[in-house]
C-alpha positions as CSV (number, residue, x, y, z in Angstrom):
1,X,198.3,25.3,215.4
2,X,195.5,27.2,213.8
3,X,192.4,28.8,215.3
4,X,189.5,30.7,213.6
5,X,187.4,33.4,215.4
6,X,184.9,35.9,214.5
7,X,185.8,38.0,217.4
8,X,187.9,41.1,216.6
9,X,189.2,41.6,220.1
10,X,190.2,37.9,220.5
11,X,191.9,38.1,217.2
12,X,193.8,41.3,218.2
13,X,194.8,39.7,221.5
14,X,196.3,36.7,219.8
15,X,198.1,38.9,217.3
16,X,199.4,41.1,220.1
17,X,200.8,38.0,221.9
18,X,202.6,36.6,218.9
19,X,200.0,34.9,216.6
20,X,200.0,35.5,212.9
21,X,197.1,36.3,210.8
22,X,197.0,33.8,208.0
23,X,193.7,34.4,206.4
24,X,190.4,36.3,206.4
25,X,187.0,35.4,205.2
26,X,184.5,38.2,204.6
27,X,181.0,37.2,203.7
28,X,177.6,39.0,203.6
29,X,174.9,37.7,205.7
30,X,171.3,37.6,204.4
31,X,170.6,40.8,206.4
32,X,173.4,42.6,204.5
33,X,175.8,42.8,207.4
34,X,179.5,41.6,207.0
35,X,180.5,38.5,208.8
36,X,184.3,38.2,209.2
37,X,186.3,35.0,210.1
38,X,190.0,35.5,211.1
39,X,192.4,32.5,210.8
40,X,195.3,32.9,213.2
41,X,198.3,30.6,213.3
42,X,201.2,30.2,215.8
43,X,202.6,27.9,218.4
44,X,200.4,29.1,221.3
45,X,197.3,30.4,219.6
46,X,194.9,27.8,221.1
47,X,196.2,28.7,224.6
48,X,195.9,32.4,223.9
49,X,192.3,32.0,222.6
50,X,191.4,30.0,225.7
51,X,193.0,32.6,228.0
52,X,190.9,35.3,226.2
53,X,187.6,33.4,226.5
54,X,188.3,32.6,230.2
55,X,188.9,36.3,231.1
56,X,192.6,35.6,231.8
57,X,194.0,37.6,229.0
58,X,196.8,40.0,229.8
59,X,198.8,42.0,227.2
60,X,200.3,45.3,226.3
61,X,197.3,47.7,225.6
62,X,199.3,49.6,223.0
63,X,200.0,46.5,221.0
64,X,196.3,45.4,221.4
65,X,195.1,48.8,220.0
66,X,197.5,48.5,217.1
67,X,196.3,45.1,216.2
68,X,192.5,46.1,216.6
69,X,193.3,48.9,214.1
70,X,195.1,46.6,211.7
71,X,192.3,44.0,211.7
72,X,189.7,46.8,211.0
73,X,191.9,47.9,208.1
74,X,191.9,44.4,206.7
75,X,188.1,44.2,207.1
76,X,187.2,47.6,205.7
77,X,190.1,48.6,203.6
78,X,191.0,45.3,202.1
79,X,194.6,45.6,203.1
80,X,196.8,43.0,201.3
81,X,195.9,39.7,202.8
82,X,194.4,36.7,201.2
83,X,190.6,36.9,201.5
84,X,188.2,34.1,200.5
């Protein structure tokens, strides 16, 4: 399964619960700000995304923090992941 999200926290949650980051699109909006789309894959990613949106997300906070930091590095540091 594959989902796409612009939500950093949702992406980090899905990664913390076993999803894989398979792609990132970084674009500039007309106002100059970055717009980022994370592509996440894995067996349960749709269910995890739904749990996050419904407010039922539960995970290890250390893992969540690690994945938030990683996604920020991908966005701002260009860390080795395919970007479109």
